[in-house]
C-alpha positions, 0 to 999 in steps of 0.5 A: 219262419222266413229268411230273406238274403240281399245283396248288391254293389251300393246299399241304398236305405229303402232299396228291398226288392231290387237287391232280393236274392231269393226268400227261404224257409230255414236260417240253415237253407240261407246260411247255405246261400249266403256262404256260396255267394258271399265272395262276389259281394263282400269285397266291393258291395254288401250282403246280409240275411233278414229274418222276414218276420221281425225285419231284423238283420241277422247276418252281414258283412261287406265293405259297402255296409252303412246301416246299423 
């Protein structure tokens, strides 16, 4: 399964590729990168992990998060 890591300062629906940090082959790999960079985004922006097969958000954090 593939996981996408997305992050940014401002969340905008359907922004997608502009905020892509990377694609990872395992949840463990994407989670390691998430934990490494989340401090940069959480306070003033947002960060999330998406399962690329189901298009479901697996993990999310951030002050500027406005999605379910």
